C-alpha positions in Angstrom: 145.2 69.9 182.8 147.4 72.8 183.7 146.5 75.9 185.7 148.7 78.9 184.9 148.9 81.8 187.4 150.9 85.1 187.1 151.4 87.7 189.7 152.3 91.1 188.3 153.3 94.0 190.5 153.3 97.5 189.1 154.7 100.7 190.5 152.4 103.7 190.1 154.2 107.0 190.0 152.7 110.4 190.8 149.5 108.8 192.2 148.1 110.6 195.2 144.8 109.0 195.8 143.2 105.6 195.7 140.7 106.9 193.2 143.6 107.5 190.7 145.0 104.1 191.5 141.6 102.4 190.9 141.3 104.1 187.5 144.6 102.7 186.4 144.1 99.2 187.8 140.6 99.0 186.4 142.0 99.9 182.9 144.7 97.2 183.2 142.3 94.6 184.3 139.5 95.2 181.9 141.7 95.6 178.8 143.6 92.4 179.6 140.3 90.5 180.3 138.8 91.7 177.1 141.8 91.1 174.9 142.8 87.7 176.2 139.7 86.2 177.8 141.4 85.2 181.0 140.7 85.8 184.7 142.3 89.0 186.0 142.0 90.7 189.4 143.8 93.0 191.8 144.8 90.6 194.6 146.9 92.7 197.1 148.0 96.1 198.1 144.5 97.6 197.6 145.2 100.4 200.1 148.7 101.2 198.9 148.7 104.2 196.5 151.8 103.5 194.5 151.7 99.7 194.1 149.3 97.4 192.3 149.4 93.6 192.5 147.4 92.0 189.7 146.9 88.2 189.2 146.1 86.5 185.9 144.8 82.9 185.7 144.2 80.6 182.8 143.5 76.9 182.4 144.5 74.6 179.5 146.2 71.4 178.3 149.6 72.6 177.2 151.9 74.3 179.8 154.1 75.9 177.1 151.1 77.6 175.4 149.9 78.9 178.8 153.3 80.2 179.7 153.5 82.0 176.4 150.0 83.4 176.9 150.9 84.8 180.3 154.1 86.3 178.9 152.0 88.0 176.2 149.5 89.3 178.7 152.2 90.7 180.9 153.9 92.3 177.9 150.6 93.8 176.8 149.9 95.3 180.3 153.4 96.8 180.3 153.0 98.2 176.8 149.9 100.2 177.8 152.3 102.5 179.7 149.9 103.1 182.6 152.4 101.9 185.2 155.9 100.7 185.6 156.3 96.9 185.7 158.1 96.0 188.9 157.8 92.3 189.4 156.4 89.3 187.4 156.0 85.8 188.6 154.5 82.9 186.7 153.6 79.5 188.1 152.3 76.5 186.2 150.4 73.8 188.2 149.8 70.4 186.7 146.7 68.7 188.0 
């Protein structure tokens, strides 16, 4: 069994309130969850206006498939154009 986790950090330009940030983060999280059926959540920087840290997690048998899945999810989030992709980290944990 392999657990795949990605941490994606976005920069949010021209955001001046947490309400605006929450709207963007909620859209990124829900669209990714619905399209790929994975666990997605904002995991850090909740009080920082112009940065959003979002984690994605999936479990499966094949590490290559999971790595590819996380790459597609990150590319999908970036393609939405809601925020600028700043950092992406993927970790695969074999159990």
